[in-house]
Every structure is written in C-alpha cells, then in structure tokens.
PAPA-928092 format. One line per 10 residues: number of its first residue (from 1); their letters; for each residue x, y, z of C-alpha. Coordinates in steps of 0.05 Angstrom, whole numbers, plus 5000, padded with zeros to 4 digits. Example, Ala and Ser with C-alpha at 12.3 -4.5 7.8 and 13.67 -1.06 7.14 Angstrom:
BEGIN
1) as) 5246/4910/5156 | 5273/4979/5143
***
This chain:
BEGIN
1) mtattghrit) 5001/5000/5000 | 5022/5073/4989 | 5044/5115/5049 | 4988/5158/5072 | 4987/5224/5114 | 4918/5238/5138 | 4868/5226/5081 | 4916/5250/5032 | 4957/5199/4993 | 5028/5228/4978
11) gemapmgkrl) 5051/5173/4935 | 5036/5152/4868 | 4967/5121/4866 | 4941/5063/4822 | 4878/5075/4781 | 4813/5070/4828 | 4788/5005/4797 | 4855/4970/4809 | 4860/4996/4882 | 4794/4968/4900
21) silsaacmla) 4813/4899/4869 | 4876/4901/4912 | 4837/4919/4977 | 4788/4861/4968 | 4841/4811/4954 | 4878/4837/5020 | 4815/4829/5057 | 4805/4757/5034 | 4878/4733/5048 | 4874/4766/5119
31) glhvlagcsg) 4829/4710/5147 | 4813/4723/5220 | 4862/4785/5223 | 4806/4835/5197 | 4842/4896/5164 | 4812/4964/5177 | 4776/4991/5115 | 4754/4922/5094 | 4684/4918/5076 | 4641/4885/5134
41) ggtssnaapr) 4703/4889/5181 | 4742/4941/5221 | 4716/4982/5279 | 4686/5038/5233 | 4622/5031/5191 | 4638/5090/5150 | 4708/5115/5124 | 4725/5185/5103 | 4731/5199/5032 | 4801/5188/5002
51) issipqqsva) 4834/5240/4960 | 4899/5225/4918 | 4952/5271/4900 | 4932/5327/4850 | 4985/5345/4802 | 5003/5423/4794 | 4958/5460/4751 | 4977/5518/4703 | 4930/5574/4674 | 4941/5636/4636
61) ggaalsldvg) 4932/5703/4667 | 4861/5723/4662 | 4834/5657/4645 | 4787/5614/4692 | 4818/5548/4716 | 4770/5490/4712 | 4789/5426/4748 | 4747/5361/4763 | 4776/5341/4828 | 4726/5281/4828
71) dytidregas) 4776/5245/4785 | 4823/5247/4848 | 4772/5225/4902 | 4735/5164/4924 | 4688/5141/4979 | 4689/5069/5001 | 4615/5065/5016 | 4600/5099/4948 | 4568/5159/4980 | 4548/5224/4944
81) ltytvasggg) 4604/5274/4956 | 4600/5347/4969 | 4659/5394/4953 | 4672/5464/4982 | 4734/5510/4981 | 4770/5517/5048 | 4819/5568/5024 | 4849/5599/4959 | 4785/5626/4929 | 4745/5595/4875
91) sfagstysht) 4679/5553/4879 | 4651/5484/4862 | 4601/5466/4815 | 4591/5390/4834 | 4660/5364/4838 | 4687/5415/4787 | 4729/5473/4815 | 4733/5538/4777 | 4770/5607/4791 | 4801/5663/4755
101) fatmgtymve) 4863/5681/4797 | 4885/5749/4814 | 4948/5753/4773 | 5012/5716/4756 | 5038/5677/4813 | 5034/5612/4853 | 4972/5596/4891 | 4951/5538/4941 | 4879/5517/4939 | 4851/5475/4996
111) fdvadgvgkt) 4782/5439/4994 | 4739/5394/5036 | 4705/5334/5015 | 4643/5309/5052 | 4606/5246/5048 | 4545/5272/5077 | 4545/5225/5139 | 4597/5259/5183 | 4664/5244/5152 | 4704/5300/5114
121) srgefrvevt) 4775/5299/5081 | 4817/5358/5062 | 4854/5359/4993 | 4902/5414/4966 | 4927/5429/4897 | 4980/5482/4872 | 4965/5528/4815 | 5014/5569/4773 | 4985/5630/4733 | 5038/5633/4681
131) sakfavvgeg) 5027/5702/4645 | 5007/5769/4655 | 4996/5837/4622 | 5020/5893/4672 | 5021/5969/4679 | 5078/5993/4724 | 5051/6042/4771 | 5087/6091/4809 | 5061/6106/4879 | 5079/6178/4899
141) ttgllladad) 5157/6178/4903 | 5164/6120/4949 | 5127/6060/4917 | 5120/6018/4858 | 5064/5971/4838 | 5043/5920/4784 | 4969/5930/4761 | 4942/5867/4723 | 4910/5889/4659 | 4866/5831/4661
151) tdelvrvass) 4841/5831/4730 | 4858/5898/4757 | 4897/5865/4816 | 4949/5910/4846 | 5015/5874/4865 | 5063/5909/4908 | 5136/5912/4882 | 5168/5965/4931 | 5149/6014/4984 | 5183/6065/5027
161) vatpvteegl) 5241/6072/4981 | 5273/6127/4949 | 5245/6149/4875 | 5233/6078/4849 | 5234/6075/4772 | 5217/6015/4724 | 5274/6001/4677 | 5250/5941/4636 | 5196/5892/4636 | 5222/5821/4611
171) adgrmaytvg) 5184/5771/4572 | 5180/5722/4630 | 5144/5773/4670 | 5199/5799/4716 | 5219/5869/4717 | 5278/5911/4729 | 5274/5971/4770 | 5324/6023/4802 | 5316/6059/4870 | 5356/6106/4913
181) npaqlwvfdp) 5416/6153/4897 | 5468/6122/4886 | 5425/6082/4842 | 5410/6009/4863 | 5384/5959/4812 | 5331/5910/4832 | 5292/5851/4794 | 5223/5834/4816 | 5193/5765/4802 | 5117/5767/4804
191) mtrtstrlsa) 5115/5692/4805 | 5147/5688/4877 | 5134/5762/4894 | 5204/5771/4912 | 5258/5821/4889 | 5330/5811/4881 | 5384/5864/4883 | 5443/5864/4833 | 5513/5876/4852 | 5498/5895/4923
201) datgnvnyva) 5571/5904/4937 | 5574/5968/4894 | 5588/6033/4928 | 5567/6074/4872 | 5511/6074/4818 | 5486/6009/4791 | 5449/6028/4723 | 5407/5985/4680 | 5437/5987/4607 | 5399/5940/4561
211) ktsddrilyt) 5371/5865/4559 | 5383/5811/4510 | 5328/5774/4471 | 5331/5718/4522 | 5321/5767/4582 | 5391/5773/4606 | 5402/5843/4639 | 5463/5883/4621 | 5485/5933/4673 | 5542/5974/4701
221) avsatrrlll) 5565/5975/4771 | 5607/6030/4802 | 5658/6025/4861 | 5731/6040/4851 | 5724/6015/4779 | 5662/6007/4732 | 5644/5943/4712 | 5597/5919/4658 | 5561/5859/4678 | 5507/5808/4645
231) nnpttgvtra) 5456/5776/4694 | 5412/5718/4681 | 5353/5729/4727 | 5329/5655/4712 | 5390/5623/4742 | 5416/5681/4782 | 5486/5680/4749 | 5522/5746/4736 | 5577/5745/4683 | 5628/5805/4683
241) laeevpaaga) 5642/5827/4613 | 5688/5885/4627 | 5720/5932/4674 | 5743/6004/4667 | 5799/6026/4714 | 5813/6100/4721 | 5885/6125/4722 | 5914/6138/4789 | 5882/6202/4815 | 5837/6208/4757
251) alpapatvlv) 5759/6202/4757 | 5723/6150/4718 | 5706/6176/4648 | 5632/6181/4628 | 5604/6111/4611 | 5611/6090/4540 | 5552/6063/4497 | 5529/5991/4500 | 5487/5964/4441 | 5454/5894/4435
261) ngtttsnpnn) 5447/5857/4369 | 5389/5813/4375 | 5334/5843/4423 | 5280/5809/4388 | 5267/5735/4372 | 5269/5749/4297 | 5347/5764/4307 | 5365/5725/4366 | 5441/5731/4359 | 5447/5763/4430
271) vvfftlldgg) 5513/5794/4420 | 5532/5853/4461 | 5574/5907/4431 | 5611/5952/4482 | 5665/6007/4484 | 5721/6003/4533 | 5751/6073/4551 | 5828/6078/4563 | 5846/6146/4582 | 5785/6173/4545
281) qgdiyyydis) 5796/6135/4484 | 5749/6082/4465 | 5760/6013/4436 | 5704/5962/4406 | 5691/5894/4435 | 5634/5846/4434 | 5608/5792/4475 | 5579/5729/4443 | 5526/5696/4494 | 5524/5632/4453
291) ddsvvavsta) 5601/5618/4468 | 5610/5659/4529 | 5668/5698/4496 | 5692/5773/4494 | 5724/5790/4428 | 5757/5854/4406 | 5725/5886/4342 | 5776/5940/4337 | 5829/5971/4384 | 5858/6025/4336
301) stderlvevl) 5906/6080/4362 | 5849/6133/4359 | 5783/6138/4394 | 5724/6093/4374 | 5652/6095/4391 | 5593/6053/4379 | 5538/6083/4333 | 5485/6032/4312 | 5466/5960/4303 | 5431/5950/4234
311) pngalvfsrv) 5370/5904/4220 | 5420/5846/4198 | 5454/5846/4264 | 5519/5885/4240 | 5550/5942/4283 | 5563/6010/4256 | 5615/6050/4296 | 5658/6113/4286 | 5733/6121/4288 | 5779/6183/4286
321) ggggetdlfy) 5817/6179/4214 | 5887/6197/4206 | 5871/6267/4184 | 5831/6283/4242 | 5765/6268/4205 | 5709/6216/4232 | 5704/6151/4192 | 5648/6102/4196 | 5662/6025/4201 | 5617/5967/4191
331) frigtglvev) 5627/5902/4230 | 5587/5837/4226 | 5608/5770/4256 | 5627/5722/4199 | 5637/5781/4154 | 5688/5820/4187 | 5708/5893/4189 | 5697/5941/4133 | 5705/6019/4128 | 5645/6050/4100
341) aaasstldpm) 5656/6085/4028 | 5729/6065/4038 | 5736/6061/3957 | 5715/6137/3952 | 5776/6182/3949 | 5724/6241/3951 | 5693/6220/4015 | 5757/6199/4050 | 5779/6265/4082 | 5706/6285/4099
351) nktfvgegsg) 5672/6272/4168 | 5621/6223/4162 | 5560/6216/4211 | 5509/6159/4210 | 5439/6187/4201 | 5392/6126/4187 | 5390/6056/4155 | 5348/6016/4102 | 5313/5952/4112 | 5371/5920/4076
361) sqvvftasdg) 5419/5945/4126 | 5440/6001/4081 | 5481/6056/4117 | 5453/6126/4106 | 5506/6180/4121 | 5524/6253/4115 | 5595/6273/4095 | 5616/6342/4111 | 5683/6384/4088 | 5665/6441/4132
371) tdtelyswap) 5631/6477/4078 | 5581/6429/4044 | 5542/6374/4080 | 5526/6319/4029 | 5482/6257/4039 | 5498/6187/4015 | 5481/6116/4025 | 5528/6052/4026 | 5504/5982/4012 | 5545/5927/4052
381) gngqvatihs) 5527/5874/4004 | 5567/5903/3949 | 5605/5963/3980 | 5574/6012/3929 | 5562/6085/3952 | 5499/6119/3924 | 5498/6196/3922 | 5431/6222/3953 | 5449/6294/3948 | 5519/6326/3935
391) ggtaafaaig) 5539/6403/3943 | 5503/6450/3989 | 5472/6430/4057 | 5429/6367/4061 | 5398/6338/4120 | 5368/6269/4133 | 5295/6276/4155 | 5261/6208/4153 | 5261/6139/4118 | 5198/6102/4094
401) sgnevvytvd) 5183/6029/4097 | 5197/6023/4022 | 5271/6056/4037 | 5248/6123/4014 | 5300/6173/4045 | 5266/6240/4055 | 5314/6297/4066 | 5319/6374/4063 | 5367/6420/4026 | 5383/6488/4056
411) ngggdvdaff) 5393/6537/4003 | 5403/6597/4053 | 5361/6655/4070 | 5307/6612/4099 | 5294/6575/4038 | 5295/6501/4054 | 5262/6450/4008 | 5250/6375/4013 | 5264/6318/3969 | 5261/6241/3970
421) ydldsaitat) 5307/6188/3944 | 5292/6115/3938 | 5348/6069/3959 | 5321/6009/3920 | 5301/6042/3855 | 5345/6107/3858 | 5281/6143/3842 | 5285/6217/3866 | 5231/6269/3866 | 5215/6339/3897
431) vrnaadttsv) 5172/6332/3961 | 5163/6409/3969 | 5197/6470/3937 | 5173/6539/3959 | 5209/6603/3983 | 5202/6583/4055 | 5224/6533/4105 | 5199/6464/4092 | 5194/6419/4157 | 5188/6345/4148
441) fgiaegsssf) 5148/6316/4211 | 5148/6242/4193 | 5126/6186/4142 | 5053/6159/4143 | 5046/6089/4111 | 4987/6060/4076 | 4976/6052/4003 | 5041/6087/3990 | 5089/6121/4036 | 5073/6194/4049
451) aivqgsgats) 5119/6252/4074 | 5082/6294/4123 | 5105/6365/4117 | 5094/6438/4127 | 5117/6502/4101 | 5134/6561/4146 | 5094/6605/4099 | 5034/6566/4104 | 5028/6542/4174 | 4952/6533/4166
461) svlavslvas) 4960/6475/4125 | 4993/6404/4132 | 5011/6364/4067 | 5014/6291/4056 | 5062/6275/3997 | 5065/6210/3962 | 5135/6187/3952 | 5132/6160/3882 | 5163/6180/3820 | 5109/6234/3807
471) pvttthaggg) 5090/6254/3874 | 5015/6276/3894 | 5000/6324/3951 | 4941/6316/3994 | 4931/6380/4031 | 4892/6393/4099 | 4869/6466/4103 | 4860/6476/4177 | 4835/6545/4178 | 4883/6566/4228
481) amqfervlgn) 4954/6546/4251 | 4968/6474/4251 | 5018/6429/4285 | 5040/6358/4274 | 5026/6306/4324 | 5047/6237/4310 | 5043/6178/4264 | 4998/6123/4288 | 5013/6048/4291 | 4969/6030/4229
491) gdalarrtdg) 5013/6087/4189 | 4962/6146/4194 | 4982/6213/4215 | 4953/6267/4263 | 4960/6341/4264 | 4924/6391/4308 | 4903/6461/4307 | 4945/6501/4357 | 4879/6532/4385 | 4855/6463/4402
501) taiaifdasa) 4792/6465/4363 | 4808/6412/4312 | 4851/6345/4306 | 4865/6325/4230 | 4870/6252/4214 | 4908/6231/4150 | 4885/6162/4131 | 4944/6134/4091 | 4905/6077/4055 | 4847/6118/4033
511) tswstisgtg) 4895/6182/4024 | 4844/6227/4054 | 4840/6275/4113 | 4785/6279/4165 | 4772/6321/4225 | 4752/6319/4298 | 4722/6385/4326 | 4713/6409/4396 | 4747/6453/4448 | 4814/6440/4483
521) ldvvgagvdd) 4832/6384/4437 | 4900/6353/4448 | 4926/6282/4428 | 4954/6251/4491 | 4965/6174/4478 | 4955/6112/4441 | 4890/6077/4437 | 4870/6007/4443 | 4885/5989/4367 | 4941/6015/4322
531) gdfvyeqtas) 4895/6066/4288 | 4863/6092/4354 | 4888/6146/4396 | 4866/6181/4463 | 4853/6256/4463 | 4835/6307/4513 | 4776/6352/4507 | 4750/6411/4547 | 4679/6412/4569 | 4647/6451/4626
541) sqvdlamwda) 4715/6479/4645 | 4741/6408/4659 | 4786/6365/4620 | 4755/6302/4598 | 4785/6241/4558 | 4759/6207/4493 | 4789/6153/4445 | 4782/6159/4372 | 4762/6089/4349 | 4786/6079/4279
551) sgsasvdvst) 4750/6016/4266 | 4682/6051/4279 | 4703/6121/4254 | 4681/6150/4317 | 4700/6175/4386 | 4685/6136/4451 | 4681/6177/4517 | 4732/6151/4566 | 4711/6194/4628 | 4669/6254/4630
561) ttgddtwqat) 4662/6253/4708 | 4674/6320/4750 | 4745/6330/4755 | 4809/6339/4706 | 4831/6271/4677 | 4900/6258/4657 | 4917/6196/4607 | 4972/6152/4634 | 4975/6088/4589 | 4934/6046/4541
571) tngkvyfvrd) 4946/5969/4543 | 4901/5903/4536 | 4840/5943/4513 | 4843/5988/4575 | 4860/6059/4581 | 4891/6083/4647 | 4882/6153/4673 | 4886/6194/4739 | 4840/6244/4770 | 4850/6288/4833
581) dtygnanlfv) 4803/6269/4891 | 4776/6321/4940 | 4844/6317/4979 | 4883/6331/4918 | 4912/6262/4910 | 4916/6235/4835 | 4883/6168/4838 | 4890/6117/4786 | 4824/6091/4740 | 4819/6043/4688
591) fkvatttatq) 4769/6046/4630 | 4752/5982/4594 | 4736/5999/4521 | 4701/5937/4505 | 4644/5948/4558 | 4655/6024/4564 | 4663/6021/4641 | 4709/6053/4688 | 4739/6027/4754 | 4775/6064/4807
601) ltesdangvg) 4839/6027/4828 | 4864/6071/4885 | 4836/6122/4934 | 4856/6165/4993 | 4836/6138/5067 | 4786/6170/5110 | 4838/6219/5132 | 4855/6243/5065 | 4923/6206/5063 | 4938/6183/4996
611) fdytvqdtys) 4986/6183/4939 | 4993/6214/4866 | 4995/6153/4823 | 5028/6149/4754 | 5036/6097/4701 | 5109/6088/4686 | 5109/6031/4634 | 5064/5971/4607 | 5094/5903/4586 | 5068/5828/4580
621) gtr) 5104/5767/4607 | 5097/5691/4601 | 5133/5638/4641
***
C-alpha cells in the first residue's frame, strides 16, 4: 500500500478500479486478522473520502481554471460527495472547481470533501498563473506597483524607498527597476513576489543598460572601478564582461554606449557590443552569449565609439581618421570589419555621420568638408556608395518602409526644400519646393509612403506627399495654425490646430484627411488598436478624455466625470488615467473599452492620506 498522511495519499496512486481489487484481495487473505477499511470489517462502519495527489495546475493570466477533482477522490461506501473550498478562492459546481486567479503567481487551493454522513477529508493542489499583462504604477515617490491589465489586481513591488523607477519589463514577467541615489538595481519576480538586488557590493551607481532577447540584463556597477555585467535572472548567475579602471588620481570617464544585437526573437544573435575607455580613448569589443566569449572588434590607436546596430545584426561604429576626420566602420560576425565608403577618395577626408539605415541594412550617412554637408548611402552587400545629394547643405529627415529617404536642402536665407531618394530604385523627386522653410514631420504608411510636411509660409496647412516618381500632394487646410502630432501604429498621421479646436487625421490607405472638432483638443496617447488614439477635450471647464476608434470611425468617451482627467497608458483594451480627489491626490482609474466601463483602482483613506499615481510603463510576460 502507498504511504498516507491523514487522508491524502502522497505517493503515486494506482487507478481507482485496481485499488479496489487489491483491497478486496487483501481482505480475503487476511482471514481472521480483519483489516481496517475492509468491507464488513474494522471498527468503523463509515470511512472518510480518500483524496489522491493532484498534480500542479497551470493557467494563463486572466483565464479561468476548471478542474474536476472528482477524478482524484473516492468514497469506500460510494456515498454522494460534496465539495467546498477551504482556502485559495474559487467555487465548486459538483466536483468541478473553477476560479480566475488574481494575477501571475503561485497559489495553493485547499478544499473539503464530505460524504454527507459525518466524514470529511481535506485536499489541496497548487496552481501557477503563468502569464500577465502589466501596467507599472508609481505610487508617489516611494512606491511601485504592478496593475494586472486583465484582473485589475494590484501587486506591490516596493514601498518606502527613494524614487523607484521601472527600467524594463522582461518577457518572462520579471521586471528590472531602480531605486535610490546612488542607484540600486533590483529585479522583481511576480511569480514568487520577491525582489533580488544586483551587485549589492557596489558603492556607487548600479545602472540598467539593456536586455538581450533571452531576458538577460546588462548593467554597470561602480565602486573603485566600473564594471559591465550580464545577469541571468532565471539562474541568478552574473557574468562580468569588462571593467574600466581609472588612472591614478583620475576620475572615471563618462560611461560608454552599450548596444545589443538581437533584442528580438527574429534576430536572436544576442551579441553585446560595448566600448572600453582607456584614458578617454574608446576601443570596440563584443560579447557573444552563445559561446561566452569577449572578442575585440577594433583597438585602433584613435578613439572609436559605437553608433548603431543594423537590421542584419551588424554594427556601425565611428573612428577618428588619420587626418582627424570621423570615419564610419561596419562590422558583422562572420563577415569582418569594413570601412564605409573606403573606396571613395572624394569622401575619404570628409567627416562622416551615420543618420539612418534601410531595411537591407544600407548605411545612410552625411559627409561634410566644413562647407558642404552631403548625403549618401552605402550598401554592405557590394560596398557601393549611392549619392543622395551632393553640394550644399543636406539633412536627413526620415526613411519610409519602402526605403524612401526624405531629406531637406538648405539653400540659405530661410529657403529649405524637401526631396526624397529611393534606396532600392534610385528614384528621386521633389516633395516640396517653395520660398520658405519646409519642415518634415514624419512618414505615414498606407497605400504608399507619404511624407508629412509643412511650410513656414503656410502654417494653416499640413501636406501629405506621396513618395513616388510623380508625387501627389493631399492638403489639409486647417483654417488656422496647425502643428504635427504623431504617426499612429497603423501608419495614419495626426495634426492639430494649435488653438485646440480640431484634430486632423490623415488616412494613409484612403489618402484622405478627416477632422474631429471641439474645444481644448489635444492628442495625449495611444488607443486600443493601432489606428486609435486618446485625446483630451475641455467641457464645462474640465478636462475629459475620449478615444478615437478608427474601426468605427467614431469617438468613445473615456471619462466625463467631474474633475480633470490625465491619460497615463493604454494596454490590453484598457485606458489608464488619473483624476484628483477632494484631497488633491491623483488616483488611478482604468477604462475598459469593450464594455465602456471605468473602475477606480486607488483611493485616499478617510483622513485624506493618499498618493499621486502614475503609470511608468506597460509590458507582458509569460513563464
């Protein structure tokens, strides 16, 4: 027989039918030595229900767990059993337990099984909620909370600490945050509700730097020296990558840049590029997580600094050239080190500055000789240089998804025109040419790519110019001074009248403008879907919130309750905002767009003691 503790069998149980057969056989063999629990024998006519070990359960955040514990219980007499929850929350319908747990974490559920004639047994099972969508909430200047965006549960991360600030939410649900001065870096695990301090032996700042695609944390720690370290929160192991030691009597130089190649699963190389400073001169290295090695990229005798990681995982860095000019270099593991535009004798003595990259990892850069600033691109596949604009003063403005480089040319006297050059087709065209200053705000993406521009001599208009060989301009005439707001996630663009009476929306797929009218209008944040946005509007001398729903081509009121509302964040179909109460404390509310209902998450106590709440970040995690 398997060992038992109380009424709960702790070993592995045989199937119920087999256990009954074994028990009957044991009773027959016992003869006159009657076994307790044999039918018709023993000193008790009724035995309590038996509960076998229930395996750990897992459920996604926000989802209900359903578990039939009748599969793990038996009553010798075959009585009808009744199930009730003893602790852990939830309820039973017959023998089926169901519950939606508060948030990511580990929970223990205890339940009682009664046979109806005076005997009860207690069982238990463990549940892990393996995922969550979080809003990170600052509580005044001394606390930090996580608000579960499915259940609205608040989980405390820190309290009574100095200026806690979230640094990064990790893909497994953990979160890095900083407190104090000098800074201390901590990692909070919502599964265990515990925080771990990184480099507790440091006497100076411990600063978050970046994360890798597999959720390792890069940070620097200062004591007598400055170390660059990599922590794996899953294993707790920290790896020192580099250390900067100041010269005798000298202070540490300002920290150098660290860049990570492979911050997404689509490019999971997890190579960390960093600069080591020696007397103020930088040298370039990388750390490859896959083989746990630090490798020198370049240790030339002049200063080198990190610039950018390209879509293909390659690094661009700068180096001071032999004539004092700034040169650009390209490095990719497996390809090696190449100087950008090295074959061009014209560009060789010019100062080169990285300004952007194409989807094929083309390097877009300016080259200046002190008089002219010209614009070029360099293709790593063949090393060819393309001239985007030569002579005069050119400036990179933006690049579209189709590799359309939009740039301006300053002709002097306030005459600035805009043009574009397609890196793939070499097509070039004029975006706007007028006797004033053209400002390029961004690129909208839809049926085509569109440069969103405005002229200083026509501030009541905003233009969307298609980036094709023969550009077409779609103008919004605002009837008053207009300013650009942003490009939305679906590629549409927003502008606003500066007097707050209108918001203009450019639909990049339909190639048309539309307008929202009102008073005190101001775009304040993202909406639920990529084409949505949250905006303020003034009504009856108070600031209310509304959301433009692009799918319905209509606005949805988020809050019109008395008091000024301030948007904080949008995630998981919910809009977070704060509103001052009668004590002047900014309490946190959440509006669920699907049901158009608002819930207050925080409040002051009866004595007016409370906090100002702010949403610092949002992220999702799955364990």
